[in-house]
N, C-alpha and C positions, 0 to 999 in steps of 0.2 A: 872027397876028403871029409871025414867026420869031425865034428866039433870037439870030440874027446881028445883028439890029437893036440889040441890047444889048451887042455885043462890046466897044466902047470902055469901057463902064461895068463890064463883067465884068473886063476887064484892070486897070482902076484899082482896083476892089475887091480884087483879088488882090494888087496891089502894096501897097495899104494894109494888108491883112492881114499881109503879110510884114514890113512896117515896124513894125507894132504888136507882132508876136511878137518881133521883134528887140529893140525898145525895152523891153518889160516884162521880158524875160529879162535884158537888161543892167541894168535898174533893180534887179533882185534881187541884183546883185553890187555895188551902190553902197555906200559906207561908211555913209551915213545912209539906210538903207532905209526908216525910218519916215517920212522927209520925202517919199519917193517913193510912199507908199501909194496915194494917189489916182491917180497916174500909172499905176501897176501895175494897179489895178482897172479903170480906163477902157481901158487897153491891151488887157486880156483881153476886155472887153466889145466893144470896137471890132473886134478881130480876129475874134471870133465872128460878129458881125453882117455884117461884110464877106464872110466865107466863106459865110454863109447867103444873103446877097443874090446873090452870084455863082452859087451853086447854083440859086436861084430863077429868075434870069434865064436860066440855061442850060437849064432845063426849061420855060421859058415859062410860069411860074406865073401864074395869074389875079390873084395878090396882089402882083405885082412892084412896082407903084407904091407901095403901102403899105409894103412891106418897104424899098424904096429911100428913102422918106421918113424912116423910122426910122433907116436906115443913115446918112443925111445928118446927122440930129440927133446921133447918137452920135459920128460922126466929128468934128463940130464941137466937141463937149464934150471929146473926147480931144485934139484939136488944141490947144484952148485951154489945157488942163492941161499938155500937153507943152511948149507955148511958154513956160511959166513957168520951166522948168528949162534951165540952160545947157549940159547935156551934149549932145554931138553927136547921139547916138542919139535924144534927145528932140526936138531941133530937126528932124531928118530925119523923124521920125514925125509931128510937127506939120504939116510941109509935105505929106506924103502924105495925112494926114487931111483937110486943107483942100481939097486937089485932088480927093479922092474925094467929099467932100461936095458940091463944086461940080458935078462931072459927074453925080452922082446927081440933084441938083436939075434940071440941064439936061435930063437924060433924061426926067424926069417931065413937064416942060413940053412937050417935043417930041412926046410921045405923044398 
């Protein structure tokens, strides 16, 4: 199986990673950073798993389905947390997370 089969999922994971990186960095500058604690924590986790998932798909890892399953779970958790906050960066991150989770799930079913 060629890594090109995963290209749409790779692209979405990289977009989500960027959105999460932007969000948690912006959260660090919020006035009430303590309120953003969980958002920051999940943003870091989500950015890391999205990056790792994109790498795994790029090298055609035999564990790509398990990695993408975990990626979808973390993306959903991050999206759910970000959705609680009204800041634009949180709302954009939530949207990217939910989209990434969906494409990861769809990719797993299609294989």
